[in-house]
C-alpha positions, 0 to 999 in steps of 0.5 A: 545303671551300672553293674550289667557286666560280669568278668574281666577276660571273658566279659559278659554284658547283658541288656533288656527287660522282662517285657521289652522287645528283646533281651540280649548280651555281648561277650568280649574276650571270646577266643577266635576260631572256636566253633559255635552255633545257635543250636548248641546254645539253644539246648541249654536255653530250652532247659531254662525256658518257662512253660516247659511243664506245670512246675514252672511259670506258664509264660510261653516263650520259645527263647530262640537265640539269634547270634548277630555278631562275632561268628563267621562261617560257624567260627568265632572271629574274636570280635564281640559276640552278640546274641538276642532273644525276642520277648513274645508272650508279654502280658503287661496288663497283669501288672497294671495295678502295680504302677505305684505299689511296691511288691513285698520281696521284690526290687520295686522298692529299692529301684524306685528309691535309687533311680526315681523310676522302676519298670513294674512290668514283670520286674523290668531289669530285676526280672529273672527273665534276664537269666536267659542271657546268662545261660546263653553266654554261659553255654558258650563258656561251658562248650569251650571248657568242655573241649578242654576237659572241664565239665559242669553239672548241677542238680536240684538237691532240696525243695523245702525240707525235702532233700534228694539222696542221689547226685551224679556228676555228669547227668540227671535222670529227671528233667522236670526237677533236674535230679538223679533221685527219682524217689524224691520227685513224687514228694517234691511234686506233692509239696509244690502242688500243695504249696500252690493250692495255698497260693504260696511258693517255696524255696530250694537248693541247687548243687553244682560241680565242675570236674577236670578243673586244672590246678592254679585258677584263681587270683589272690587276694581279693580275686580268689576263685571262691570269692568270684564264684560266690559273687556269681551265684549271689548275683542270680535273682532269688539266690540268698546263700552259697556254700563251697565244699563243706559249707556251713557244716565246717563250723561243726567240724574239727580241723583234723576232720575238715583238712583234706589230707593228701596222698599219691594215687597213680603217681599224682596228688590226691585229696582224700576228702573234699571239704575245701570244695576244690579251692585252697587259698582262693586257687583251684587245687585240681579237685572237684569244684563243689558249690551249693546255692540256696534260693528263696521262695518266689516273691510273687504269690497270689496271696493278699499281703501288706505293703505301701505305695510310692506315696507311703500310704499303707495298702494291700496287694495281691500279685497276679501273673505267671510265676514259678512256684519254686524258682530253684527248679529253673535255676539249675541251668543258671547256676551251671552257667554262672560257674561256667562264666567264672571258670572261663574268665579265670581259665583265660586269665591263667593263659596270661602266665604262660 
C-alpha cells in the first residue's frame, strides 16, 4: 500500500490502524532548534479526540501523544520526528459480523478488490482514527508557522441545511460545535438528536482561514497552492467537496463582480474583496487563505441497509459500534491541520529561493 505520505519538504508519513496497538507518524524536514513538546501537541489532539461529549463517537481514547525521536532537550534536531499514540478502547467484537460483508459508504468494497484483504475492525487503515496523526503532525507545523505570523483557524459553519451566521478568524466561542455563532448551537443540537433518534447521520461544512500568509507560496503549474490544498482536504475521510474563496458561487458571478480589485492601503497593496481566497495563479497573494470543506454524513449508521458479501450474495446489514452522528464536528481541527501541513511545506519550499 502506497499513498501514506504527504508533502515534499515537510514530509509526513502516518501509520497504524483503528484497532491496532498504536497509530503514529514520522515527519521528515522539521527545521532544527524548534522548541516543541508533547503538551503543545496534546492541546490540538484533545480537540479532536472521541468521547469529549455526546455529539461525538463514544469511543474513550485519551489520545496521549508520545514523541519518540527527533527532539533533544525540548528542541528539534532536524532528524525525523516520530510520534505515536496507543489505542486502548478497542471493541473489535462490534465488527465480528462484518468479516465478509461490505458496509455501504465505506472503503471495505474497494480495499477488498484492490488488495484482496481488508481490515474490517473499525475500518483499519481507512478509519478516521488515522486523522489523529494528521492533527499531531499538523500541530507541529502550525506552531512553527504561528511564530512566523501565520495563523490558522477553522469553524463548523453548517450542519445539514442549518448555517451559522458568525465567523471569527481567530477563535470560536462554543467548543462543542467549534463555532462563533452561539445562536445556531441549539438548532444544531436538536437536529443531531433527532437524526440520531432516527438511527441516521448528517453531513456538514467546515470553513478554514489562514491569515498572515506571505505573498509567493505556491509552485505553478501542477503544484499550485490551491491544488495542493484541495488534495489535502479531499484526503480527509468523509470529505466530498472543497471551495476556495467564492467557490461554487463563482459560477453565478460576472467577471466584474468576481475580480478582486486592488488599492493601496497604508502604503501596501490591498485587495478590496477576496473572491480568489488568497490565491492567484496558484500562488498566495498575501490576502487571507479562505477554504470551505464539505463532509458527507457518517457512513456507519444503526439502520438496516442492503449490501452484498464477498461472495456476491445479496444481504442486509446493521452496523454496530460507536460512531459520530456528524463527522464534520471533529473534522474542524483536522481541516486546520491539513492546511497547516500544506502551508508549512510550501513555506519551506519558498526558502529555497532565498
